[in-house]
N, CA, C and O atoms as CSV, one atom per row, in Angstrom:
chain,resi,resn,atom,element,x,y,z
A,1,MET,N,N,-27.407,-84.653,9.729
A,1,MET,CA,C,-26.963,-83.288,9.959
A,1,MET,C,C,-25.573,-83.238,10.318
A,1,MET,O,O,-25.043,-82.146,10.522
A,2,GLU,N,N,-24.879,-84.399,10.424
A,2,GLU,CA,C,-23.498,-84.367,10.796
A,2,GLU,C,C,-22.549,-83.796,9.672
A,2,GLU,O,O,-21.583,-83.116,10.019
A,3,GLY,N,N,-22.780,-84.040,8.378
A,3,GLY,CA,C,-21.914,-83.615,7.401
A,3,GLY,C,C,-22.144,-82.215,6.663
A,3,GLY,O,O,-21.522,-81.847,5.666
A,4,LYS,N,N,-23.175,-81.479,7.342
A,4,LYS,CA,C,-23.523,-80.310,6.906
A,4,LYS,C,C,-22.930,-79.213,7.596
A,4,LYS,O,O,-22.868,-79.238,8.825
A,5,ILE,N,N,-22.417,-78.102,6.834
A,5,ILE,CA,C,-21.759,-77.068,7.644
A,5,ILE,C,C,-22.805,-75.912,7.743
A,5,ILE,O,O,-23.529,-75.691,6.772
A,6,VAL,N,N,-22.898,-75.241,8.767
A,6,VAL,CA,C,-23.806,-74.356,8.998
A,6,VAL,C,C,-23.057,-73.008,8.845
A,6,VAL,O,O,-21.943,-72.898,9.358
A,7,ARG,N,N,-23.540,-72.115,8.256
A,7,ARG,CA,C,-22.991,-70.941,8.125
A,7,ARG,C,C,-23.847,-69.892,8.685
A,7,ARG,O,O,-25.054,-69.844,8.443
A,8,TYR,N,N,-23.216,-69.026,9.452
A,8,TYR,CA,C,-23.950,-67.927,10.155
A,8,TYR,C,C,-23.809,-66.590,9.426
A,8,TYR,O,O,-22.710,-66.317,8.943
A,9,PRO,N,N,-24.757,-65.792,9.315
A,9,PRO,CA,C,-24.655,-64.638,8.528
A,9,PRO,C,C,-23.682,-63.853,8.993
A,9,PRO,O,O,-23.715,-63.500,10.172
A,10,SER,N,N,-22.519,-63.398,8.033
A,10,SER,CA,C,-21.591,-62.433,8.597
A,10,SER,C,C,-22.082,-61.268,8.887
A,10,SER,O,O,-23.228,-60.990,8.536
A,11,ARG,N,N,-21.287,-60.363,9.592
A,11,ARG,CA,C,-21.713,-59.116,10.103
A,11,ARG,C,C,-21.109,-58.162,9.078
A,11,ARG,O,O,-19.952,-58.267,8.672
A,12,PRO,N,N,-21.985,-57.208,8.679
A,12,PRO,CA,C,-21.634,-56.204,7.656
A,12,PRO,C,C,-20.250,-55.493,8.226
A,12,PRO,O,O,-20.136,-55.165,9.407
A,13,ARG,N,N,-19.336,-55.321,7.353
A,13,ARG,CA,C,-18.104,-54.704,7.804
A,13,ARG,C,C,-18.487,-53.114,7.852
A,13,ARG,O,O,-19.406,-52.632,7.190
A,14,LYS,N,N,-17.704,-52.428,8.671
A,14,LYS,CA,C,-17.810,-51.049,8.929
A,14,LYS,C,C,-16.700,-50.285,8.106
A,14,LYS,O,O,-16.048,-49.394,8.650
A,15,LYS,N,N,-16.511,-50.611,6.912
A,15,LYS,CA,C,-15.496,-49.878,6.150
A,15,LYS,C,C,-15.800,-48.475,5.807
A,15,LYS,O,O,-14.974,-47.580,5.628
A,16,HIS,N,N,-17.199,-48.384,5.730
A,16,HIS,CA,C,-17.612,-46.915,5.328
A,16,HIS,C,C,-17.400,-46.064,6.576
A,16,HIS,O,O,-17.036,-44.910,6.351
A,17,GLY,N,N,-17.553,-46.400,7.773
A,17,GLY,CA,C,-17.370,-45.661,8.939
A,17,GLY,C,C,-15.906,-45.369,9.128
A,17,GLY,O,O,-15.605,-44.277,9.610
A,18,ARG,N,N,-15.007,-46.185,8.816
A,18,ARG,CA,C,-13.441,-45.962,8.863
A,18,ARG,C,C,-13.149,-45.074,7.762
A,18,ARG,O,O,-12.300,-44.223,8.024
A,19,LYS,N,N,-13.611,-45.054,6.655
A,19,LYS,CA,C,-13.322,-44.217,5.571
A,19,LYS,C,C,-13.677,-42.800,5.965
A,19,LYS,O,O,-12.855,-41.898,5.808
A,20,PHE,N,N,-14.871,-42.580,6.469
A,20,PHE,CA,C,-15.376,-41.241,7.003
A,20,PHE,C,C,-14.460,-40.632,7.936
A,20,PHE,O,O,-13.969,-39.508,7.835
A,21,VAL,N,N,-14.223,-41.705,9.101
A,21,VAL,CA,C,-13.279,-40.985,10.072
A,21,VAL,C,C,-11.814,-40.565,9.564
A,21,VAL,O,O,-11.119,-39.718,10.125
A,22,LEU,N,N,-11.477,-41.240,8.490
A,22,LEU,CA,C,-10.126,-41.090,7.916
A,22,LEU,C,C,-10.209,-39.824,7.139
A,22,LEU,O,O,-9.272,-39.031,7.235
A,23,TRP,N,N,-11.307,-39.527,6.320
A,23,TRP,CA,C,-11.457,-38.448,5.548
A,23,TRP,C,C,-11.561,-37.186,6.467
A,23,TRP,O,O,-11.070,-36.105,6.141
A,24,ILE,N,N,-12.243,-37.401,7.652
A,24,ILE,CA,C,-12.381,-36.031,8.732
A,24,ILE,C,C,-10.965,-35.896,9.164
A,24,ILE,O,O,-10.458,-34.776,9.111
A,25,PHE,N,N,-10.278,-36.895,9.581
A,25,PHE,CA,C,-8.933,-36.751,10.036
A,25,PHE,C,C,-8.077,-36.024,9.037
A,25,PHE,O,O,-7.547,-34.965,9.372
A,26,LEU,N,N,-7.928,-36.458,7.983
A,26,LEU,CA,C,-7.241,-35.752,6.828
A,26,LEU,C,C,-7.632,-34.309,6.464
A,26,LEU,O,O,-6.820,-33.465,6.085
A,27,CYS,N,N,-9.007,-34.095,6.621
A,27,CYS,CA,C,-9.293,-32.774,6.469
A,27,CYS,C,C,-8.966,-31.833,7.603
A,27,CYS,O,O,-8.663,-30.652,7.433
A,28,CYS,N,N,-9.045,-32.402,8.701
A,28,CYS,CA,C,-8.484,-31.534,10.065
A,28,CYS,C,C,-7.106,-31.319,9.720
A,28,CYS,O,O,-6.750,-30.143,9.629
A,29,ILE,N,N,-6.125,-32.369,9.476
A,29,ILE,CA,C,-4.711,-32.052,9.133
A,29,ILE,C,C,-4.439,-31.068,8.175
A,29,ILE,O,O,-3.686,-30.136,8.455
A,30,LEU,N,N,-5.066,-31.190,6.867
A,30,LEU,CA,C,-4.955,-30.223,5.906
A,30,LEU,C,C,-5.405,-28.680,6.280
A,30,LEU,O,O,-4.822,-27.714,5.788
A,31,THR,N,N,-6.455,-28.557,7.160
A,31,THR,CA,C,-6.885,-27.258,7.555
A,31,THR,C,C,-5.692,-26.850,8.434
A,31,THR,O,O,-5.108,-25.790,8.208
A,32,GLY,N,N,-5.360,-27.577,9.321
A,32,GLY,CA,C,-4.262,-27.180,10.229
A,32,GLY,C,C,-3.010,-26.571,9.607
A,32,GLY,O,O,-2.451,-25.570,10.054
A,33,VAL,N,N,-2.568,-27.351,8.397
A,33,VAL,CA,C,-1.394,-27.010,7.763
A,33,VAL,C,C,-1.662,-25.729,6.975
A,33,VAL,O,O,-0.766,-24.887,6.926
A,34,CYS,N,N,-2.932,-25.497,6.296
A,34,CYS,CA,C,-3.222,-24.189,5.823
A,34,CYS,C,C,-3.256,-23.148,6.631
A,34,CYS,O,O,-2.857,-22.066,6.201
A,35,LEU,N,N,-3.689,-23.255,7.822
A,35,LEU,CA,C,-3.725,-22.207,8.878
A,35,LEU,C,C,-2.334,-21.932,9.294
A,35,LEU,O,O,-2.061,-20.742,9.450
A,36,CYS,N,N,-1.396,-22.808,9.505
A,36,CYS,CA,C,0.012,-22.818,9.956
A,36,CYS,C,C,0.703,-21.977,8.829
A,36,CYS,O,O,1.470,-21.088,9.199
A,37,LEU,N,N,0.501,-22.174,7.475
A,37,LEU,CA,C,1.231,-21.633,6.461
A,37,LEU,C,C,0.771,-20.239,6.316
A,37,LEU,O,O,1.611,-19.385,6.033
A,38,GLY,N,N,-0.526,-19.894,6.487
A,38,GLY,CA,C,-1.063,-18.537,6.502
A,38,GLY,C,C,-0.343,-17.685,7.445
A,38,GLY,O,O,0.208,-16.653,7.063
A,39,GLN,N,N,-0.323,-18.113,8.792
A,39,GLN,CA,C,0.249,-17.529,9.897
A,39,GLN,C,C,1.815,-17.196,9.569
A,39,GLN,O,O,2.313,-16.080,9.716
A,40,THR,N,N,2.508,-18.361,9.098
A,40,THR,CA,C,3.831,-18.115,8.671
A,40,THR,C,C,4.097,-17.043,7.696
A,40,THR,O,O,5.052,-16.273,7.789
A,41,HIS,N,N,3.281,-17.023,6.826
A,41,HIS,CA,C,3.378,-15.975,5.785
A,41,HIS,C,C,3.136,-14.443,6.405
A,41,HIS,O,O,3.738,-13.421,6.074
A,42,ALA,N,N,2.306,-14.552,7.190
A,42,ALA,CA,C,1.861,-13.217,7.899
A,42,ALA,C,C,3.062,-12.830,8.743
A,42,ALA,O,O,3.477,-11.671,8.738
A,43,ILE,N,N,3.586,-13.720,9.417
A,43,ILE,CA,C,4.682,-13.256,10.287
A,43,ILE,C,C,5.990,-12.746,9.424
A,43,ILE,O,O,6.722,-11.842,9.827
A,44,ARG,N,N,6.158,-13.353,8.351
A,44,ARG,CA,C,7.273,-13.003,7.536
A,44,ARG,C,C,6.987,-11.540,6.854
A,44,ARG,O,O,7.854,-10.689,6.653
A,45,GLU,N,N,5.626,-11.424,6.548
A,45,GLU,CA,C,5.461,-9.927,6.139
A,45,GLU,C,C,5.637,-8.909,7.207
A,45,GLU,O,O,6.178,-7.830,6.962
A,46,ALA,N,N,5.189,-9.228,8.396
A,46,ALA,CA,C,5.422,-8.388,9.465
A,46,ALA,C,C,6.845,-8.105,9.764
A,46,ALA,O,O,7.193,-6.967,10.076
A,47,ARG,N,N,7.677,-9.081,9.684
A,47,ARG,CA,C,9.172,-8.894,9.979
A,47,ARG,C,C,9.757,-8.199,8.938
A,47,ARG,O,O,10.690,-7.446,9.216
A,48,SER,N,N,9.354,-8.316,7.681
A,48,SER,CA,C,9.920,-7.433,6.715
A,48,SER,C,C,9.509,-6.004,6.739
A,48,SER,O,O,10.320,-5.134,6.423
A,49,GLU,N,N,8.151,-5.681,7.138
A,49,GLU,CA,C,7.777,-4.455,7.284
A,49,GLU,C,C,8.456,-3.729,8.521
A,49,GLU,O,O,8.795,-2.546,8.484
A,50,LEU,N,N,8.614,-4.529,9.579
A,50,LEU,CA,C,9.468,-4.042,10.778
A,50,LEU,C,C,10.920,-3.712,10.402
A,50,LEU,O,O,11.569,-2.799,10.912
A,51,LEU,N,N,11.354,-4.549,9.458
A,51,LEU,CA,C,12.850,-4.193,9.136
A,51,LEU,C,C,12.881,-2.922,8.130
A,51,LEU,O,O,13.876,-2.199,8.186
A,52,ASP,N,N,11.951,-2.641,7.305
A,52,ASP,CA,C,11.744,-1.612,6.520
A,52,ASP,C,C,11.639,-0.257,7.334
A,52,ASP,O,O,12.233,0.775,7.026
A,53,LEU,N,N,10.813,-0.411,8.394
A,53,LEU,CA,C,10.321,0.786,9.351
A,53,LEU,C,C,11.801,1.029,10.052
A,53,LEU,O,O,12.181,2.194,10.169
A,54,GLY,N,N,12.504,0.127,10.443
A,54,GLY,CA,C,13.711,0.330,11.263
A,54,GLY,C,C,14.642,1.187,10.368
A,54,GLY,O,O,15.193,2.185,10.832
A,55,ASN,N,N,14.824,0.772,9.016
A,55,ASN,CA,C,15.679,1.308,8.126
A,55,ASN,C,C,15.213,2.860,7.888
A,55,ASN,O,O,16.004,3.785,7.710
A,56,GLN,N,N,13.850,2.974,7.915
A,56,GLN,CA,C,13.497,4.456,7.812
A,56,GLN,C,C,13.603,5.240,8.917
A,56,GLN,O,O,13.780,6.451,8.788
A,57,ARG,N,N,13.511,4.671,10.099
A,57,ARG,CA,C,13.892,5.324,11.292
A,57,ARG,C,C,15.464,5.724,11.511
A,57,ARG,O,O,15.862,6.704,12.139
A,58,ASP,N,N,16.148,4.885,10.945
A,58,ASP,CA,C,17.614,5.268,11.041
A,58,ASP,C,C,18.016,6.262,10.147
A,58,ASP,O,O,18.894,7.063,10.466
A,59,ALA,N,N,17.365,6.296,8.872
A,59,ALA,CA,C,17.617,7.367,7.926
A,59,ALA,C,C,17.105,8.740,8.370
A,59,ALA,O,O,17.688,9.803,8.159
A,60,LEU,N,N,15.867,8.575,9.054
A,60,LEU,CA,C,15.254,9.888,9.675
A,60,LEU,C,C,16.281,10.329,10.877
A,60,LEU,O,O,16.578,11.506,11.085
A,61,GLN,N,N,16.673,9.462,11.473
A,61,GLN,CA,C,17.524,9.897,12.605
A,61,GLN,C,C,18.766,10.484,12.155
A,61,GLN,O,O,19.130,11.471,12.793
A,62,GLU,N,N,19.527,10.083,11.161
A,62,GLU,CA,C,20.531,10.561,10.588
A,62,GLU,C,C,20.238,12.044,10.052
A,62,GLU,O,O,21.017,12.967,10.290
A,63,GLY,N,N,19.158,12.192,9.376
A,63,GLY,CA,C,18.762,13.411,8.936
A,63,GLY,C,C,18.632,14.384,10.075
A,63,GLY,O,O,19.141,15.504,10.063
A,64,ASN,N,N,17.863,13.847,11.138
A,64,ASN,CA,C,17.688,14.771,12.331
A,64,ASN,C,C,18.877,15.099,12.963
A,64,ASN,O,O,18.859,16.198,13.517
A,65,ASP,N,N,20.008,14.398,13.046
A,65,ASP,CA,C,21.192,14.771,13.471
A,65,ASP,C,C,21.825,15.796,12.721
A,65,ASP,O,O,22.326,16.766,13.291
A,66,LEU,N,N,21.844,15.647,11.389
A,66,LEU,CA,C,22.328,16.659,10.493
A,66,LEU,C,C,21.613,18.010,10.724
A,66,LEU,O,O,22.279,19.036,10.863
A,67,LEU,N,N,20.356,18.019,10.765
A,67,LEU,CA,C,19.591,19.299,11.022
A,67,LEU,C,C,19.998,19.877,12.444
A,67,LEU,O,O,20.068,21.102,12.552
A,68,ARG,N,N,20.252,19.125,13.469
A,68,ARG,CA,C,20.557,19.681,14.821
A,68,ARG,C,C,21.976,20.293,14.679
A,68,ARG,O,O,22.271,21.266,15.372
A,69,GLU,N,N,22.990,19.684,13.683
A,69,GLU,CA,C,24.378,20.149,13.729
A,69,GLU,C,C,24.263,21.512,12.870
A,69,GLU,O,O,25.035,22.439,13.115
A,70,GLU,N,N,23.242,21.618,11.814
A,70,GLU,CA,C,23.134,22.853,11.095
A,70,GLU,C,C,22.672,23.906,12.060
A,70,GLU,O,O,23.184,25.024,12.095
A,71,GLU,N,N,21.655,23.508,12.871
A,71,GLU,CA,C,20.992,24.512,13.894
A,71,GLU,C,C,21.879,25.136,14.758
A,71,GLU,O,O,21.791,26.323,15.075
A,72,ARG,N,N,22.894,24.221,15.222
A,72,ARG,CA,C,24.010,24.642,16.091
A,72,ARG,C,C,25.008,25.675,15.447
A,72,ARG,O,O,25.445,26.677,16.013
A,73,LEU,N,N,25.291,25.266,14.183
A,73,LEU,CA,C,26.284,26.239,13.444
A,73,LEU,C,C,25.488,27.504,13.097
A,73,LEU,O,O,26.115,28.563,13.142
A,74,LEU,N,N,24.078,27.539,12.726
A,74,LEU,CA,C,23.500,28.706,12.495
A,74,LEU,C,C,23.264,29.645,13.601
A,74,LEU,O,O,22.812,30.770,13.387
A,75,ARG,N,N,23.568,29.204,14.819
A,75,ARG,CA,C,23.694,30.047,16.073
A,75,ARG,C,C,25.029,30.655,16.190
A,75,ARG,O,O,25.164,31.547,17.028
A,76,ASP,N,N,25.996,30.313,15.499
A,76,ASP,CA,C,27.433,30.879,15.389
A,76,ASP,C,C,27.637,31.921,14.469
A,76,ASP,O,O,27.568,31.748,13.252
A,77,ASN,N,N,27.909,33.095,15.055
A,77,ASN,CA,C,27.877,34.474,14.154
A,77,ASN,C,C,28.987,34.183,12.986
A,77,ASN,O,O,28.786,34.486,11.810
A,78,GLU,N,N,30.096,33.603,13.425
A,78,GLU,CA,C,31.236,33.473,12.434
A,78,GLU,C,C,30.617,32.682,11.201
A,78,GLU,O,O,30.703,33.045,10.028
A,79,TYR,N,N,29.995,31.571,11.654
A,79,TYR,CA,C,29.587,30.764,10.513
A,79,TYR,C,C,28.710,31.317,9.529
A,79,TYR,O,O,28.834,31.091,8.325
A,80,LEU,N,N,27.631,32.198,10.143
A,80,LEU,CA,C,26.694,33.086,9.508
A,80,LEU,C,C,27.371,33.883,8.550
A,80,LEU,O,O,27.002,33.940,7.377
A,81,GLU,N,N,28.335,34.495,8.996
A,81,GLU,CA,C,29.269,35.458,8.098
A,81,GLU,C,C,29.774,34.826,6.889
A,81,GLU,O,O,29.675,35.338,5.774
A,82,ILE,N,N,30.373,33.593,7.157
A,82,ILE,CA,C,30.959,32.888,6.118
A,82,ILE,C,C,30.068,32.468,5.137
A,82,ILE,O,O,30.414,32.440,3.956
A,83,GLN,N,N,28.789,32.088,5.556
A,83,GLN,CA,C,27.696,31.524,4.675
A,83,GLN,C,C,27.203,32.853,3.811
A,83,GLN,O,O,26.992,32.793,2.599
A,84,ALA,N,N,27.065,33.939,4.518
A,84,ALA,CA,C,26.569,35.024,3.844
A,84,ALA,C,C,27.549,35.491,2.592
A,84,ALA,O,O,27.129,35.813,1.480
A,85,ARG,N,N,28.890,35.465,2.979
A,85,ARG,CA,C,29.751,35.700,1.981
A,85,ARG,C,C,29.769,34.799,0.850
A,85,ARG,O,O,29.915,35.256,-0.284
A,86,LYS,N,N,29.629,33.532,1.060
A,86,LYS,CA,C,29.628,32.642,0.079
A,86,LYS,C,C,28.443,32.704,-0.786
A,86,LYS,O,O,28.487,32.903,-2.000
A,87,GLN,N,N,27.356,32.517,-0.073
A,87,GLN,CA,C,26.067,32.297,-0.966
A,87,GLN,C,C,25.291,33.733,-1.350
A,87,GLN,O,O,24.413,33.781,-2.212
A,88,LEU,N,N,25.668,34.702,-0.710
A,88,LEU,CA,C,24.969,35.995,-0.958
A,88,LEU,C,C,25.867,36.940,-1.620
A,88,LEU,O,O,25.440,37.883,-2.287
A,89,GLY,N,N,27.171,36.682,-1.432
A,89,GLY,CA,C,28.211,37.632,-2.088
A,89,GLY,C,C,28.284,38.911,-1.305
A,89,GLY,O,O,28.603,39.958,-1.869
A,90,MET,N,N,28.007,38.864,-0.058
A,90,MET,CA,C,28.060,39.896,0.927
A,90,MET,C,C,29.513,40.381,1.111
A,90,MET,O,O,30.383,39.513,1.041
A,91,VAL,N,N,29.870,41.603,1.328
A,91,VAL,CA,C,31.206,42.072,1.599
A,91,VAL,C,C,31.172,43.100,2.902
A,91,VAL,O,O,30.114,43.620,3.257
A,92,ARG,N,N,32.118,43.282,3.412
A,92,ARG,CA,C,32.254,44.311,4.385
A,92,ARG,C,C,32.585,45.654,3.825
A,92,ARG,O,O,33.250,45.730,2.792
A,93,PRO,N,N,32.166,46.700,4.440
A,93,PRO,CA,C,32.493,48.170,3.673
A,93,PRO,C,C,34.085,48.282,3.411
A,93,PRO,O,O,34.950,48.118,4.272
A,94,GLY,N,N,34.268,48.548,2.244
A,94,GLY,CA,C,35.690,48.788,1.934
A,94,GLY,C,C,36.438,47.562,1.291
A,94,GLY,O,O,37.537,47.695,0.752
A,95,GLU,N,N,35.796,46.395,1.379
A,95,GLU,CA,C,36.414,45.260,0.781
A,95,GLU,C,C,36.165,45.083,-0.659
A,95,GLU,O,O,35.100,45.446,-1.159
A,96,ILE,N,N,37.160,44.509,-1.381
A,96,ILE,CA,C,37.004,44.310,-2.796
A,96,ILE,C,C,37.060,42.832,-3.080
A,96,ILE,O,O,37.990,42.140,-2.668
A,97,ILE,N,N,35.943,42.300,-3.866
A,97,ILE,CA,C,35.845,40.890,-4.140
A,97,ILE,C,C,36.493,40.658,-5.584
A,97,ILE,O,O,36.259,41.341,-6.580
A,98,PHE,N,N,37.290,39.644,-5.508
A,98,PHE,CA,C,37.906,39.246,-6.854
A,98,PHE,C,C,37.176,37.823,-7.285
A,98,PHE,O,O,37.383,36.895,-6.502
A,99,PHE,N,N,36.399,37.558,-8.364
A,99,PHE,CA,C,35.966,36.311,-8.684
A,99,PHE,C,C,36.907,35.775,-9.606
A,99,PHE,O,O,37.418,36.437,-10.509
A,100,VAL,N,N,37.168,34.393,-9.344
A,100,VAL,CA,C,38.073,33.654,-10.312
A,100,VAL,C,C,37.122,32.583,-10.786
A,100,VAL,O,O,36.350,31.942,-10.073
A,101,GLY,N,N,37.293,32.473,-12.150
A,101,GLY,CA,C,36.404,31.577,-12.926
A,101,GLY,C,C,36.610,30.046,-12.491
A,101,GLY,O,O,37.701,29.702,-12.036
A,102,ASP,N,N,35.685,29.238,-12.614
A,102,ASP,CA,C,35.849,27.866,-12.244
A,102,ASP,C,C,36.604,27.059,-13.056
A,102,ASP,O,O,36.767,25.873,-12.769
């Protein structure tokens, strides 16, 4: 028995377990990346909408300022008289209007 080599049965390798863990790990990483990309897209859309709403607000504020100025002018009797003369062709008694063509 001296020259005979004794071989013990080798243990089965656990390659399948490592592959499974690797696939699970890769799936988790891929899921995390997809979730991050989705959130990034949602944040960009929200920022774009916020910018649009800010622009609309600025335009409405400007229109509101113009309306306030017009309201202030409409309280002035002199301005009302000028507008009535221009737009309605109103005259004071005894005045004569001369229209000159454009």
